[in-house]
C-alpha positions as CSV (number, residue, x, y, z in Angstrom):
1,M,-10.9,-178.1,-85.5
2,D,-8.2,-176.5,-87.7
3,S,-6.7,-173.5,-85.8
4,D,-6.1,-172.1,-89.2
5,S,-10.2,-171.4,-89.2
6,R,-10.6,-169.8,-86.2
7,K,-11.5,-166.0,-86.0
8,P,-9.4,-163.6,-83.8
9,A,-10.2,-164.6,-80.0
10,L,-10.7,-161.5,-77.5
11,Q,-11.6,-158.1,-79.1
12,L,-11.8,-156.0,-75.8
13,T,-12.4,-152.6,-77.5
14,E,-15.2,-153.9,-80.0
15,G,-18.2,-154.0,-77.0
16,G,-19.6,-152.5,-74.1
17,P,-22.9,-150.0,-73.8
18,L,-21.1,-147.1,-75.3
19,Y,-19.5,-148.9,-78.1
20,R,-22.9,-150.1,-79.0
21,I,-24.2,-146.4,-78.8
22,E,-21.7,-145.4,-81.2
23,K,-22.2,-148.2,-83.4
24,R,-25.6,-147.2,-83.8
25,L,-24.4,-143.5,-84.2
26,K,-22.5,-144.9,-87.5
27,F,-19.1,-143.8,-85.6
28,I,-18.2,-147.6,-86.1
29,R,-19.1,-149.8,-89.6
30,E,-18.4,-153.1,-89.9
31,R,-15.8,-153.6,-87.7
32,S,-14.2,-150.6,-88.9
33,P,-14.1,-147.7,-86.0
34,Q,-14.3,-144.2,-87.3
35,V,-11.7,-143.0,-83.8
36,L,-10.4,-140.1,-85.8
37,T,-14.0,-138.9,-85.8
38,V,-14.8,-139.8,-82.2
39,A,-11.7,-138.5,-81.2
40,G,-12.5,-135.1,-82.7
41,L,-16.2,-135.0,-81.3
42,S,-14.8,-135.4,-77.8
43,I,-12.8,-132.3,-78.3
44,L,-16.2,-130.9,-79.5
45,V,-18.4,-131.8,-76.3
46,T,-15.2,-130.8,-73.9
47,W,-12.6,-128.7,-74.8
48,V,-14.6,-126.4,-77.3
49,P,-17.7,-125.8,-74.9
50,L,-15.4,-124.9,-71.8
51,F,-13.9,-122.6,-73.7
52,L,-16.9,-121.0,-75.1
53,L,-18.5,-120.6,-71.7
54,S,-15.3,-119.3,-70.2
55,A,-15.3,-117.0,-72.6
56,A,-19.1,-116.0,-72.0
57,Q,-18.1,-115.0,-68.2
58,G,-14.6,-113.2,-69.6
59,S,-12.2,-116.1,-67.9
60,A,-10.9,-117.1,-71.1
61,Y,-8.2,-115.2,-71.6
62,H,-8.3,-112.0,-69.0
63,T,-5.8,-112.2,-66.8
64,T,-7.0,-109.1,-64.7
65,T,-10.4,-110.7,-64.1
66,V,-8.6,-114.2,-62.9
67,M,-5.8,-115.7,-61.8
68,V,-5.8,-118.8,-63.8
69,P,-7.8,-118.0,-67.4
70,F,-8.7,-120.9,-69.4
71,L,-6.3,-120.4,-72.4
72,R,-3.2,-120.4,-69.7
73,D,-4.4,-123.6,-67.9
74,F,-2.2,-126.3,-69.3
75,A,-4.2,-129.0,-67.8
76,T,-7.2,-128.1,-70.4
77,Y,-4.9,-128.9,-72.8
78,T,-3.3,-131.7,-71.8
79,R,-6.1,-133.5,-70.8
80,F,-8.7,-133.0,-73.6
81,L,-6.5,-132.3,-76.0
82,I,-4.2,-135.0,-75.8
83,A,-4.8,-137.6,-73.2
84,M,-8.4,-137.7,-74.5
85,P,-7.8,-138.0,-78.2
86,I,-5.0,-140.7,-77.2
87,L,-6.9,-142.9,-75.0
88,I,-9.7,-142.8,-77.8
89,L,-7.4,-143.6,-80.4
90,A,-5.5,-146.3,-78.5
91,E,-8.6,-148.9,-79.5
92,T,-7.0,-148.6,-82.8
93,F,-3.3,-149.9,-82.0
94,L,-4.0,-152.0,-78.6
95,G,-7.4,-153.7,-79.4
96,P,-6.4,-155.6,-82.4
97,R,-2.8,-156.7,-81.1
98,L,-4.4,-158.2,-78.0
99,A,-6.5,-159.7,-80.5
100,K,-4.0,-161.3,-82.5
101,A,-1.9,-162.1,-79.4
102,A,-5.1,-164.2,-77.8
103,E,-5.5,-166.0,-81.2
104,F,-2.0,-166.9,-81.1
105,F,-2.0,-169.4,-78.3
106,V,-4.6,-171.6,-80.8
107,T,-2.3,-170.6,-84.1
108,S,1.3,-171.5,-82.6
109,G,0.6,-174.7,-81.5
110,L,0.8,-173.3,-77.5
111,V,-3.1,-175.1,-76.9
112,L,-3.7,-178.2,-77.8
113,E,-6.9,-179.7,-79.6
114,K,-7.8,-180.7,-76.2
115,D,-7.9,-177.4,-74.6
116,Y,-10.0,-175.9,-77.4
117,T,-13.5,-175.9,-75.0
118,R,-11.7,-174.4,-72.3
119,F,-10.0,-171.7,-74.5
120,D,-13.2,-170.8,-76.2
121,A,-14.7,-170.8,-72.6
122,A,-12.2,-168.3,-71.5
123,V,-12.8,-166.0,-74.5
124,E,-16.6,-165.9,-74.1
125,R,-16.0,-164.8,-70.0
126,G,-14.0,-162.2,-71.1
127,L,-16.4,-161.0,-73.7
128,R,-19.3,-161.2,-71.4
129,L,-17.8,-159.1,-69.6
130,R,-16.7,-156.7,-72.0
131,D,-20.2,-156.4,-72.9
132,S,-21.8,-156.4,-69.1
133,T,-23.9,-153.1,-68.9
134,V,-23.5,-153.5,-64.9
135,A,-19.5,-153.1,-65.4
136,E,-20.0,-150.0,-67.6
137,L,-22.1,-148.7,-65.1
138,L,-19.9,-149.1,-62.5
139,L,-17.3,-147.6,-64.4
140,V,-19.5,-144.4,-65.1
141,A,-20.1,-144.4,-61.3
142,G,-16.6,-144.7,-60.6
143,S,-15.3,-141.6,-62.6
144,Y,-18.2,-139.6,-61.3
145,A,-17.0,-140.4,-57.8
146,I,-13.2,-139.5,-58.5
147,S,-14.7,-136.1,-59.9
148,L,-16.5,-135.6,-57.0
149,T,-13.9,-136.2,-54.6
150,A,-11.5,-133.8,-56.7
151,L,-14.2,-131.5,-56.5
152,H,-14.2,-131.8,-52.4
153,S,-10.8,-131.7,-51.7
154,M,-10.6,-128.4,-53.8
155,A,-8.4,-125.8,-52.5
156,V,-9.4,-122.4,-54.1
157,H,-7.6,-119.4,-52.9
158,A,-8.2,-117.5,-56.3
159,A,-10.6,-116.8,-58.8
160,T,-9.8,-119.2,-62.1
161,W,-11.9,-119.9,-64.7
162,S,-13.6,-122.7,-63.6
163,A,-14.1,-121.2,-59.8
164,S,-14.6,-117.8,-58.1
165,Y,-13.6,-117.5,-54.7
166,S,-14.7,-115.2,-51.8
167,G,-14.8,-115.2,-48.1
168,A,-17.4,-118.0,-48.0
169,G,-15.5,-120.7,-50.0
170,F,-15.3,-121.6,-54.0
171,R,-18.2,-121.1,-56.5
172,L,-18.1,-123.2,-59.7
173,T,-18.7,-120.9,-63.1
174,W,-20.6,-122.3,-66.0
175,A,-17.7,-123.7,-67.4
176,G,-16.7,-125.5,-63.7
177,W,-20.3,-127.2,-63.7
178,W,-19.3,-128.5,-67.2
179,L,-16.3,-129.8,-66.1
180,V,-17.4,-131.4,-63.1
181,G,-20.6,-132.6,-64.7
182,F,-18.9,-134.1,-67.9
183,C,-15.7,-133.3,-69.2
184,A,-13.6,-134.6,-66.1
185,P,-16.3,-137.8,-65.6
186,F,-15.7,-138.6,-69.2
187,L,-11.9,-138.5,-69.2
188,N,-11.9,-140.5,-66.1
189,F,-14.4,-143.1,-67.6
190,L,-12.1,-143.7,-70.5
191,L,-9.0,-144.3,-68.4
192,L,-11.1,-146.5,-66.1
193,R,-12.4,-148.3,-69.0
194,W,-8.7,-149.4,-70.3
195,V,-8.1,-150.5,-66.4
196,W,-11.2,-152.9,-67.1
197,R,-9.7,-153.9,-69.9
198,L,-6.3,-154.4,-68.4
199,F,-7.9,-156.7,-65.8
200,L,-9.9,-158.7,-68.5
201,W,-6.9,-159.2,-70.5
202,G,-5.2,-160.4,-67.2
203,Q,-8.3,-162.8,-66.7
204,F,-8.1,-164.0,-69.7
205,L,-4.2,-164.6,-69.8
206,W,-4.6,-166.4,-65.8
207,S,-7.2,-169.3,-67.6
208,M,-4.3,-169.4,-70.4
209,N,-2.1,-170.5,-67.5
210,K,-4.3,-173.2,-66.4
211,L,-4.3,-174.9,-70.0
212,D,-1.8,-177.8,-70.7
213,L,0.5,-174.9,-72.8
214,Q,3.2,-176.5,-75.0
215,L,6.1,-174.5,-73.9
216,F,9.2,-175.0,-75.6
217,P,12.4,-174.2,-73.5
218,P,15.1,-173.6,-76.1
219,H,12.6,-171.1,-77.9
220,P,14.5,-168.5,-79.5
221,D,12.3,-165.9,-77.5
222,E,13.7,-166.7,-74.5
223,S,10.0,-167.2,-73.1
224,G,9.7,-170.7,-73.7
225,G,7.0,-169.3,-76.6
226,L,5.1,-166.6,-74.7
227,G,7.0,-163.7,-76.0
228,F,3.9,-162.5,-78.1
229,I,2.6,-162.0,-74.6
230,G,5.1,-159.4,-73.7
231,R,5.5,-157.3,-77.2
232,A,1.3,-157.4,-76.9
233,Q,1.8,-156.0,-73.4
234,Q,4.2,-152.7,-74.6
235,F,1.2,-151.3,-76.3
236,F,-0.2,-150.2,-72.9
237,G,2.5,-148.0,-72.9
238,I,0.3,-145.5,-75.2
239,I,-2.4,-145.6,-72.1
240,L,0.8,-144.8,-69.6
241,F,1.6,-141.8,-72.0
242,G,-2.0,-140.3,-72.5
243,Y,-2.4,-140.4,-68.5
244,S,0.7,-139.1,-67.7
245,A,0.3,-136.2,-70.3
246,A,-3.1,-135.5,-68.2
247,T,-1.0,-135.4,-65.3
248,A,1.8,-133.3,-66.3
249,G,-0.9,-130.4,-67.2
250,V,-1.8,-130.5,-63.6
251,L,1.8,-130.3,-62.2
252,A,2.9,-127.5,-64.6
253,D,-0.6,-125.4,-62.9
254,T,0.6,-126.3,-59.8
255,V,4.2,-125.2,-60.1
256,I,3.8,-122.1,-61.9
257,Y,0.2,-120.8,-60.5
258,D,0.7,-122.2,-57.0
259,K,4.5,-121.7,-56.6
260,V,5.1,-125.1,-55.5
261,P,8.9,-126.3,-56.5
262,L,9.1,-129.1,-59.4
263,Q,11.5,-130.8,-56.9
264,H,8.8,-131.2,-54.3
265,F,7.0,-133.6,-56.5
266,A,10.4,-136.1,-57.3
267,G,9.6,-138.6,-54.9
268,P,5.5,-138.7,-56.1
269,L,6.8,-139.2,-59.7
270,V,9.4,-142.1,-58.9
271,A,6.1,-143.8,-57.2
272,Y,3.5,-143.1,-59.8
273,V,6.1,-144.9,-62.5
274,V,6.8,-147.9,-60.6
275,I,3.3,-148.0,-59.4
276,A,2.0,-147.6,-63.5
277,V,4.7,-149.8,-65.1
278,G,3.9,-152.9,-62.0
279,I,0.2,-152.2,-63.2
280,V,0.7,-153.1,-67.0
281,I,3.4,-155.9,-66.3
282,A,1.4,-157.4,-63.3
283,P,-1.1,-159.6,-65.7
284,L,2.6,-161.1,-66.7
285,L,3.1,-162.7,-63.4
286,V,0.9,-165.6,-63.7
287,F,3.4,-167.1,-66.0
288,A,6.3,-167.0,-63.7
289,V,6.0,-169.9,-61.7
290,R,5.4,-172.1,-64.7
291,M,8.3,-170.3,-67.1
292,H,10.2,-170.9,-63.7
293,E,10.2,-175.0,-63.8
294,T,10.1,-174.8,-67.9
295,K,13.5,-173.4,-67.3
296,I,14.4,-175.9,-64.6
297,H,13.3,-178.7,-66.6
298,G,14.9,-177.9,-69.7
299,L,18.3,-177.3,-68.3
300,Y,18.2,-180.8,-66.8
301,Q,17.1,-181.8,-70.0
302,Y,19.8,-179.9,-72.4
303,S,22.6,-180.2,-69.9
304,S,22.0,-184.3,-69.9
305,L,21.6,-183.9,-73.9
306,A,24.8,-181.5,-74.0
307,T,27.1,-184.1,-72.0
308,S,26.0,-186.7,-74.0
309,Y,27.0,-185.3,-77.2
310,T,29.9,-183.5,-75.8
311,S,31.4,-186.9,-74.6
312,A,30.8,-188.4,-78.1
313,F,32.2,-185.5,-79.8
314,H,35.3,-185.6,-77.7
315,H,35.9,-189.3,-77.9
316,R,35.5,-189.1,-81.6
317,W,37.7,-186.2,-82.1
318,I,39.7,-185.3,-79.7
319,N,40.8,-188.8,-78.2
320,K,40.4,-190.6,-81.9
321,D,42.8,-193.6,-83.1
322,P,45.6,-191.5,-84.4
323,E,45.9,-194.0,-87.3
324,A,41.9,-193.2,-87.9
325,S,42.2,-190.8,-91.3
326,E,38.4,-189.3,-90.9
327,P,38.3,-185.6,-92.3
328,L,37.3,-183.0,-89.8
329,L,36.6,-180.7,-92.4
330,G,32.6,-180.9,-93.8
331,T,31.6,-182.9,-90.9
332,S,28.3,-181.8,-89.5
333,D,29.3,-182.5,-86.0
334,I,30.7,-179.3,-85.5
335,Q,27.4,-177.5,-86.6
336,S,25.6,-179.9,-84.1
337,L,27.4,-179.0,-81.4
338,A,27.2,-175.1,-82.0
339,D,23.3,-175.7,-82.5
340,L,23.4,-177.4,-79.3
341,G,25.2,-174.5,-77.8
342,N,22.7,-171.7,-78.9
343,S,19.9,-174.1,-77.6
344,F,21.4,-174.1,-74.3
345,G,21.8,-170.5,-74.3
346,F,18.3,-169.8,-75.0
347,I,17.1,-171.5,-72.2
348,K,20.0,-170.0,-69.5
349,G,18.7,-166.6,-71.3
350,M,15.0,-167.5,-69.7
351,D,13.8,-164.8,-67.5
352,D,10.2,-165.7,-65.3
353,L,8.1,-163.2,-66.7
354,P,7.2,-163.4,-70.8
355,M,8.5,-160.3,-71.6
356,N,11.9,-158.5,-73.0
357,P,14.1,-156.7,-69.8
358,R,13.8,-153.4,-71.7
359,T,10.1,-153.7,-71.4
360,P,9.7,-151.9,-68.3
361,I,12.4,-149.5,-69.5
362,H,9.8,-149.1,-72.7
363,L,6.9,-148.7,-70.3
364,A,9.0,-146.0,-67.8
365,L,9.3,-143.9,-70.7
366,A,6.3,-143.9,-71.9
367,C,5.1,-142.1,-68.4
368,L,8.0,-139.9,-68.5
369,I,8.0,-138.0,-71.9
370,P,5.0,-136.4,-71.3
371,M,6.7,-134.9,-68.2
372,A,10.1,-133.6,-70.0
373,P,8.4,-130.3,-70.8
374,L,7.7,-129.6,-67.2
375,L,12.1,-129.1,-67.0
376,L,11.4,-126.0,-68.8
377,I,9.8,-124.7,-66.4
378,V,13.1,-124.9,-63.9
379,I,15.2,-124.8,-66.5
380,P,15.1,-122.0,-69.5
381,L,15.2,-124.1,-73.0
382,K,18.4,-121.9,-73.6
383,E,20.0,-123.4,-70.9
384,M,18.4,-126.9,-71.6
385,V,20.1,-126.6,-75.2
386,K,23.8,-125.9,-73.5
387,L,23.2,-128.8,-71.0
388,L,22.6,-131.2,-73.8
389,F,25.1,-129.9,-76.1
390,K,27.4,-130.2,-72.9
391,A,26.4,-133.9,-72.7
392,V,27.0,-135.1,-76.3
393,L,30.5,-133.5,-76.7
């Protein structure tokens, strides 16, 4: 089978019950999802109704009636105007790149023709799980479970746009019911669906690792030819950015309205970044043993080759017969020696994971950048500018 004629292998974002509903509603036409329309619609069915309902009950902007009015709740902006659209728009960036990475296993020659059947089986398994109605219903159930758990643990000691408080406890407002009944579960669903897609991608990579992959130790990507996987994995940083934006809004509310010092969250934030980056990188671990073995085997092979070549080079040009008149200038021996050194350097530079060493840093930044505005709560903008100038100068 001609690998160049194969179709894109694994479209993780183009399937599932919700995708089929969007297709019926003409939000998706000929493999061209109208993500901007969907993102805009998500705002119309979440943030806009929350505003209208809170305004109807006088809790949208009057600070005299509630401690936290809707328009001064940072979480409503970061969750429904930033995080939710990002999780939807991410399908445009992440879906095609994962599909291209899956296809590259074949087009690059990493997968031999004898393994095409097993490759196709891995793709079909991933697509079948992607389209599973049961799986998506479980995601919906999980989304509501998270929202109900958050509601049960909610500690309300003053009136807000989403809940009123009395001695008997708190009571949800109209907007609060819409938040708990639809908005929060929908946001949770979008996030859990990306976690599910990450799992499917990891399962596909696990299947690829079981094939007879043709890894080459001196490959310039210093990953034996698997560097493209790490590059694709970096795009999950978009998801981390969206989730962190939602989290930043919640933290801002806690610091400003509950008077909890921002420093109190330093430890949890570090743990969050480590765990989030670890979850995204985890699928790459399936190649760790194989890449380590490839590196060791390559070092032995090229060390033996280097010994033979440098020995011959030394005898020809250093221990040569003084009467020999062969000129060094113009010979290809020097270039060959340099090429051999470069190949050996690529092998020595191989890591046990198919990714650039800067990948964890990029993912960590995706987690931290949305949190940066929180510093303005502790340090006034004027002071922040002064500190930046001092750091630069």
